[in-house]
N, C-alpha and C positions, 0 to 999 in steps of 0.2 A: 575066288578068294584073295583076298589081302595081304603077303607075308607081313607076320610081324617084324618089327622093327629087332635087329638082332641088340644086345643088351650089351651097350658102350662103356669100356671102361670106365671110371671117372677119374677124372684127371689127380693125380697128386698134390696133393698139397703141402707147399713150401714149409718147413720149421719155420718159426718165429724165433730168430734170432734177436738173445741181447744185442744192444747199441752202443760199444764201446769209444770213448772218447781220448787218444793220447796226447797229453801235454808235455813237449820237453823242448828242451832250445839242439838240440844236437839232431838232425836230420838224421845220422847212422844209430842212432837208442830210438828213432822211433820207426826207424824200420823192421828192425831187429824186433822190437816188443811186437811191432803189427803180423810181422811173420810168425809170434809166437800165438797168438790172439788167434790168429787162421786158422790154426791147426785144429781149432776147436768145431766143431761144426756147432753148435751151440751160441757160438761168439761169433762177433764180428766188428772190423772195424772200421766205423760210420765217418771220423773227420780225425783231422791232425790238426795240433794248433803249435808254434813255436815260441808265443809270450802269451801273456795273459788277453792283450785285446784280438790277438784270432778267435782265443780259445773262449771269448764273451758270446763272436759271432758266432761262434760253431755252438754253442750253446742255444743260439735262437733259432738255428738254421737246421743245423744235421738233430737236436734231438734225442741226444743220446742218453742209454738207460744209466750209465759208467761214465765218469773220469778217471782215469789216471795220470798223476798229478806230478810234475815236479817241482820244488823248492825254489830252484834256483832258473830261474825266465832276467829275460831281455829289457824289460819294462817293470812290472811291480814282480813281488815276491809270492811264493806257490800259498803264504801263508796270507796275502792280504786274498790270490785269488778264489780262492777256497771260501773265503767268507761270503765274496763275490757273489761267485755259483751259488750259497747257499741262499743268498738272498733275493736271487733272481729265479729259483727251480731250484726249489728245496725236496725235489724225488729223486734228482740227481746224484747221487751213489758217489761218495769220492775216497780215490783207492791210492796214495802219496806213493811215490817211489822217489824213492833222493838215495843220495850220498851223503846227507847228511847224517850225523850221528841223532842216533832214533832216542837217544836216555836227554836230549837238550831237545827235540822236534816231534816227537811223538804226541807225547800227552797238547800240547797247546796243537797240534793238525785236528787232535781230535776235538779237543774244546771249539776251534774252527769252524768246523761240521765233516769231520774226514771220520768213515766208518773202519780208515786201515792203515797202516803202516808198514813198508815194507825196504829193508834198503839193498839198493842195485847190487848188491854183492851176491844178492842171493840165486840161485837160479833158476830160468823159466817156470820150472817146473811150482816155485815157489808162487810165481807171479800167478799160476793157472787156482793154486789151490787158495790164496789170498782174493781174488776175484771173485769166486765160487765163494767164498767164507762171506765177504757182503755183500754179494746178491743175494745170500740166502735171512739177511738178515742183520748179521752176527758182527761183532769189530774182531780184527785183523790185526793182532801184534804178534813178536815175536813172543819165544815163551816170557828166558831172560826180560825185556819191559814189560811183559805182564804182568810177572811176579812181587818188580818191582814196583808200578802201582798200584798192588795190592799191598803189599807193602806200606806202600804212601798212604795209601788211604785209613788201614787199619791202625798204626802206628800215629796220622793224624799231622801227618807234616809232612817238614823234607826231607826224601832216606837219606841215608849215610851215603858220604861220597859225591854227594853231587854237586854237578859244574855251578860255580861264582856267577854262568851268566844264565843261570836258569832266574835271579832275581831280578832280569831285566824284561820287560814288559814287551810285544810281543815286536812294537816297532820300531825298539831303541836295541831289540836285536838284529832290527834290520838294516839299522843305519850303520852297529856295530861291525857288521857282513862289509855293509858297501864301503866303511872306513878303509876296512881291510881288502878290498878289492880294486885302490886305487882314488876311491872319487873324492872330491873335494867335498865341503859342507855346500857349496850353490849347486855344484851335481846335482847333489843327492835330492836338496830341494827340488830340483827340476823332475828328476825319475822319481819322485815318490807325491810328488807335487802338492808338495808342503811349500810354505816359507819359506824362508834362510833362518829366521827367528826362531821359528820351530823347530828346527833341527840342531840348531847353536841349543837350545833346554834340552835337547834328547842329548847332545853330547855331554852335560854338565851331570847331567843325573846317571849316566854310564858312567861316567869318572867317580860322580858319587859314591855308587854303588861297587863299585869293584875297587874300589878304594885305588885311583889312579892320580896319581897328583898333576902332569900338565898335558896339552894337547901332542906332545910328541910324543910320550907314552900309553896314550890312548892312542893310534894309529901303528904304531910298534908290535901295540900287544895286539890289535884287529889282525894286522898283514901277518903273525904270529900263528892264529886262531884260523885263519882262511888256511892257511898252506896246509895246518896238520890236518883240517878239513880235508885236504883234498881238491879244496878246487868248488868244491860242490857238484 
């Protein structure tokens, strides 16, 4: 009489982990973020990128579920990258992690397609909370920023104490920042893949909006602002 085959235990299936991409131009920062994320049993780092070009390639190859994006990169700015990722794969959830002042950038990032904004000064626990919030389909902002945006919506205009820089368009703000980082008009045009004439036009609009008299004063203002921002 044939013996019944022993019931073999079914192999345990590995839980599906959420795939996270990290975009930051500092290797030490990427390593720290990766270590934080890997401590979570349901999250994994699928790819890393130091600039926008590498990030776009990683989106296509690594197929991340969520991207943690810095705003200051080696080629184009994070705001433009958010818009490009949105155009390539609208299912990728984006969380911005930056040194830049949230009062100036958070709303811009949300308009561009990000689902949350967190300052780099926050601890690792906050980063994990922010990731879980955006993955749950909600928007993540600090309490202060949430209240500010709500007040702006209710008031129907610019909130009190707003920076004059809020009057700048995303591209104008990017040009302003690059001027503050020491780039000339030609360098900015090459970096942004636009004509010199376009950059000159942006410079004129910036001067008008910020009530700046000349090119020297414009560069001085931009440099002081970048220094106050801590280098991004």
